[in-house]
C-alpha positions, -999 to 999 in steps of 0.1 A, spaced: -57 486 -354 -53 504 -318 -80 494 -288 -83 513 -254 -97 504 -223 -115 522 -200 -127 518 -166 -134 527 -132 -117 518 -101 -126 513 -63 -107 486 -44 -102 457 -68 -75 437 -61 -93 404 -60 -107 416 -92 -73 432 -113 -57 401 -123 -85 381 -140 -92 422 -157 -54 418 -167 -55 385 -180 -87 387 -200 -79 424 -214 -35 429 -220 -41 406 -252 -70 428 -262 -58 463 -251 -31 486 -263 -35 507 -236 -58 514 -203 -72 542 -188 -80 533 -155 -97 557 -135 -93 554 -96 -120 563 -67 -92 562 -37 -86 531 -37 -72 515 -2 -68 484 -10 -36 473 -34 -51 485 -66 -38 511 -69 2 499 -66 -12 470 -91 -21 497 -116 4 515 -114 29 486 -115 14 477 -154 31 486 -176 -3 493 -203 -23 512 -177 -23 554 -175 -41 554 -142 -62 587 -132 -83 600 -103 -117 598 -103 -137 623 -79 -170 624 -67 -187 653 -75 -215 667 -56 -235 640 -37 -239 611 -61 -216 584 -69 -235 574 -96 -238 602 -115 -204 616 -110 -198 580 -127 -225 587 -155 -205 616 -164 -171 600 -167 -182 575 -186 -197 595 -215 -168 617 -215 -134 598 -209 -130 581 -234 -134 610 -263 -94 615 -253 -91 588 -278 -103 602 -304 -77 608 -334 -60 577 -312 -74 545 -314 -103 528 -333 -121 512 -305 -130 522 -271 -140 496 -245 -154 513 -215 -165 490 -185 -165 475 -146 -136 459 -134 -157 430 -132 -171 428 -172 -158 410 -194 -163 410 -236 -159 379 -248 -153 365 -284 -127 338 -292 -108 362 -307 -121 396 -301 -91 417 -318 -100 399 -351 -132 405 -349 -131 440 -341 -105 441 -370 -131 429 -391 -158 451 -378 -136 481 -383 -133 472 -422 -169 465 -428 -170 502 -413 -193 492 -376 -187 515 -350 -207 500 -324 -213 466 -308 -238 458 -284 -230 425 -264 -253 399 -253 -248 396 -212 -247 367 -189 -244 370 -152 -223 345 -147 -218 328 -113 -197 298 -95 -202 284 -61 -165 300 -49 -142 323 -58 -118 307 -85 -78 308 -80 -62 334 -101 -39 313 -123 -67 311 -155 -87 337 -173 -122 335 -156 -139 322 -189 -119 293 -184 -130 283 -150 -162 305 -148 -183 286 -178 -218 288 -163 -245 322 -158 -280 331 -168 -289 357 -195 -293 395 -183 -305 417 -211 -304 441 -186 -267 438 -195 -267 440 -235 -254 483 -232 -228 498 -258 -197 493 -244 -175 483 -277 -173 517 -299 -155 540 -324 -143 566 -310 -139 584 -341 -174 573 -354 -193 583 -318 -203 617 -309 -218 609 -275 -225 578 -263 -251 595 -233 -255 562 -209 -281 566 -182 -277 566 -146 -265 533 -139 -245 527 -174 -274 501 -190 -291 521 -214 -276 546 -235 -286 572 -266 -255 571 -291 -253 598 -314 -229 597 -348 -223 577 -375 -241 544 -353 -239 512 -374 -238 478 -354 -235 442 -369 -262 421 -381 -259 399 -358 -246 394 -324 -213 379 -321 -195 395 -288 -206 384 -247 -205 403 -220 -193 378 -190 -205 398 -155 -184 382 -131 -199 397 -99 -216 365 -83 -184 342 -76 -188 329 -44 -213 337 -20 -187 350 3 -171 370 -26 -208 390 -37 -218 402 5 -182 413 10 -181 431 -27 -216 443 -20 -207 457 16 -177 477 3 -196 491 -28 -226 502 -8 -200 525 9 -197 548 -19 -232 559 -27 -241 591 -15 -271 608 -3 -286 617 -39 -278 578 -51 -299 565 -19 -328 593 -25 -332 583 -60 -325 546 -56 -295 547 -75 -274 517 -66 -300 501 -46 -288 469 -56 -256 471 -31 -281 479 -1 -295 447 -5 -295 427 28 -274 394 25 -303 371 31 -315 391 -3 -283 381 -15 -283 345 -7 -315 343 -23 -306 364 -58 -270 342 -54 -289 310 -53 -313 317 -77 -285 321 -102 -270 289 -91 -298 270 -96 -310 287 -132 -275 288 -146 -269 275 -177 -230 267 -196 -222 293 -213 -190 286 -228 
């Protein structure tokens, strides 16, 4: 069984070690599309033996629409080569106590698309890099907004049809889903208040005029007080997920 992981990267030097720690025992190959990183991300990607680095260029005046188009297309190169693709952001970690074994079982049962149960994970501070995040950041708040089809068989799915922001999709093809949800999507963005304010400050710089006009990526335009209120809510309402 072959699994390919696809992601977009932009200045992710802090998260990439955790990304690889999480997916290295799952992925046979990575296909990472870099959007002009200026930190250490590119050198980290190029030094990883499983990573194929490609370039992500924004077309026109919308980062979000360009990313949507890329996510709708880049996985198709795995047809005939992989049994599963995982399409994600670097801070999105799909969790199952043995994800490869689970996907092998799904493959044998003819399942072609897996939709996770998502949580917005939160921590008091940015964690150290010596352990996987699922071992150190175990609390979060349920967020159905991230229950999106990002694990699927590229040979069974013809089109995934994500909408802008990639929080919904309208897949086309031989769609067979598991009877129950066994996979979690752990979204690791709120890893301390300092990290989230710094990360949002970076991400809002990537927005183009059409993004702002259409409200795409509007979460990245929140001011520090708004981010503090969201972060405090998550801290106060988080439950043990793992």
